[in-house]
N, C-alpha and C positions, 0 to 999 in steps of 0.2 A: 124701571128698576135701576139701581145704581150699578155702574160698571166697575168691576174690580180688576181690570187689566194691569198685569204688573211688567215693568221692564225688566229684561233679564240681561245679566252680564254676558257679553259676547265672548267668544272663545280666544280672541285675539285683540290687544289693546288697539284703541282708536277706530275699530269698525262700527258702523252704525248699528243701533239697536232697532227695535221694530218701529220706533217713531221717527226713524231717519237720522236722529241726532247721534254724534259720536258718544260712545260710552266712555266717561272718564273713569280710569282706574280699573278698566277691564283686565282680567288676568290672562296670563299666556296659556296656550294650548298644550297639546301632548308634549312630552319630553321635559316638562318642568320638573325641577329637583323635587324629591321627596323629603318630608321631615323625619325626624328621629323615630317617631312612632309609626312610620310607614305611610301615613296620609301625605297628599301633596302638600308642600310648604306653604302654598298660597291659602289653602283651606285651614291650615293651622294658624297662620297669621290672622285671618279674618276672625276666627273663634277667640283667640286671645286678645286681639285688638278690640273686638266688640266688648268684651267683658271690661277692658281697662277704660275705654271711652265711656261706657256706661257708668262706671264707679267713680271716676275722677274727672271726667269732662274732657272735651277735645283738646283744650289749650294746655292742659296739665300732663298730657301723656307725650312722651317722646318716642322717637323711632328706636333709639337704643333700648329703652325699657321694653318695648314690644318685642324686639328681636330676642332679648335676654329671657323673657319669660316663655316665648315661643321656642327658644333653644335653637335658633337658626341664625346664620350669619347676618349682620346688619345689611350687608349688600343685598339680601333676598328681597327686602321690601322694595328697593329701587328696581330689581329685576322684575319682580311680579307686578308691581303697582305704579312704580315711577316716583313714589313719595308718599308722605304722611296723609296728605289730603285726599289723594286718590284711593288709598287704603281705607280711609274713613268712609268715603262715599261707597265703596265696595261692601263695607260693613252695614251700612244703611240699606243697600240694595238687598242684602241677604236677610236682614231683619224684615223688611217689607215683604219679601217673598215668603218668609216663614209665617207671617200673619194673614196670608191670603184666605186660608179656610176660615179663619175667624170673620174676616170681613163678608165672606160669602154667606156664612151662617146667619150673620145679623141681617143682611139684606133679604135673605129667604124668609126669615122670621118676621119681619115688618111687612113684606109683601103678602104673606099668608094672613097676618092679622088684618090687614086692611080689606083683603078679599073676602074673608069669612065674616067680619063684623059689619061690613058696610057703614062704618062710622058710628053705630049706635053706641051710646056712651057706656051703658052698663057692660055690654059685651066688650067693648074696646077696653074697659078698665080691667076686666077679667083677663083678657087677652095679654095686655101689658104686663100684668102681674106673672103671667106664664113666662114671658120673655125674661123678666128680671130674675125670677127664680132660677132660671138656667144660667143667664149671662153673668150675673152678680156672683152666684156660687162659683162659677167657672173661673171668674178672675180672682175671687178670694181664695180658692183652694190651689191656685198655681204654686209652683215652687216659689219659695220665699225670695229667691234671687232669679229674676228673669231678665238677663241681660239684654235681650232683643227689645222687650217692652221698655226698659229703662233707658236704652240707647235711643230709641224713637222719641220718648218723652223729652230727654235731655236736649235733643236736637232743637225741638220746638222751644223748651224752657230757656235755652242759651242763645236761641237765634243763630245758630251755626250755619256753615256753609250749605248744609243739607236741609235747612229749614223748608225751603219751596218743595224740595223733593218728598220730605215726609208729609207735607201738607197735601200734596197732589197724589201721593202714592198710598197714603194710609189714613191720617187723621181726617182729611177733608172727606174722604169716602165714607168714614164712620159717621160724621156730621151729616152728610147727604142721606145716609140711611135712616137717621132719626127724624130729619125734617118732615117727610109725609105723614108720619105718625102724630108729630105735634100738631101739624096743620089739621089733621082730621079730628084731633081731640079738642082744639081750641077754635076752630072755624076761621082761623086767620090764613092768609095766603102764604104759600111756602117761601116766597121771596121776602116777606115782611121780616123787619129787623127782629121783632119780638119772637117770631118762630125760630130765626136762626139762632138767637141767644139761648132760647130754651133747649134747642137741640144740643148746643154746645155744652150747657149745664148738665144735661143728662149724660153726655159722653164723659165729662169730668167726674160725675158721681160713679159711673161704672168702672172707669179706669182707676179711680182712688181706691177701689176695694182691694185690689192686690197690693198697692202701694202702701196701705195702711197696716199690713200684717205685722211688721215689727212693733208698731205702737200698740196694736191690740195684745199682742203676746206679752209685751212688757207690762202693760197697764193691768192685765188680767192674771198675771203671773202664770202664763201657760208656756209649755215648752213646744207645743205644736197646735195647729189650727185644726179644730175638728168640725164636723158636720153641723153641730148645733150652733156654733158661733157663726158659721157661714150662713145658715139659715136666718139667724137673727139680723145679720148684716144685710142680707138680701131683702129682709122684711122692711128694715129701716129706710133703706134706699128706695124701695118701691113705694112706701108710703109718701116719701118726699116727692117723688116723681109725680105720682097721682094727684097730690095736693097742688103741685106746680102747674098741672094741666086742668085743675078744676074738675077731676074725674071722681066718681064715687069710690070710697075705700072698701072695695070688694076684698073679703077675707080669703077667698079661695079661688083659684083660676080653673077649678075643675080639671079638664084635660090639658089645659095650658096651650100655650102657642107652639111649643116644641116638646118632643119626648126627652125626658131627663136622663134616661139610662146612660148612654154612652156619650152624652153631650160634651161633658168636660174633656173626655179623652180625644175628642175629634178637633178641639181647639188648637 
């Protein structure tokens, strides 16, 4: 089973995290000044900076812009984080931590499918549909603006200083989760390039669901995304994945791989 251990920012700058490496950009501990809304200033800075970095990209955001929008003194960034890069890395760590439950749910779902189907193709196809009915719907019905998701994606897309951390702490773990499922469906070794590429393609399809919301709304002249559109999106992506894995196009997953009731709320 894929491990989803997350590094956590320490209470004092420079102290080692659980891997033994110094955590760059760690925030200060007790006694730190509060922002104007009563929250600690470092928390406000991470929230504001995450949105700006996600929307504009790392290079286009200035510390002055962050401080102004956070309504704190410019010196607060240096006090809490030491500078822009360390603040950015703290935002990345916060986003990775926020997505932990999502990663755990995916790993749990894939492990359950492999255990219950034994790799039988028809059963595997039905179980995969169950996974996608949940995961794609959950992705597509997310808030239209998900700064944490966009922040992590932009770190990979733009090859920022956080690229390796995002790959090791989030994206790589999601790919690892899909690999055994692909291997079971295709009969190819997990380490085979074809298996790895298919797992990456599956991840891209799932993650693109939420990122495509603006396009869908504009194209279909909708003011909001409803359950019908979500189901159709999940259906189309599921068919694409089953076809890529050469699995039967099962119409219904029966009980599915996961209960659908509160799944979206737990991500």
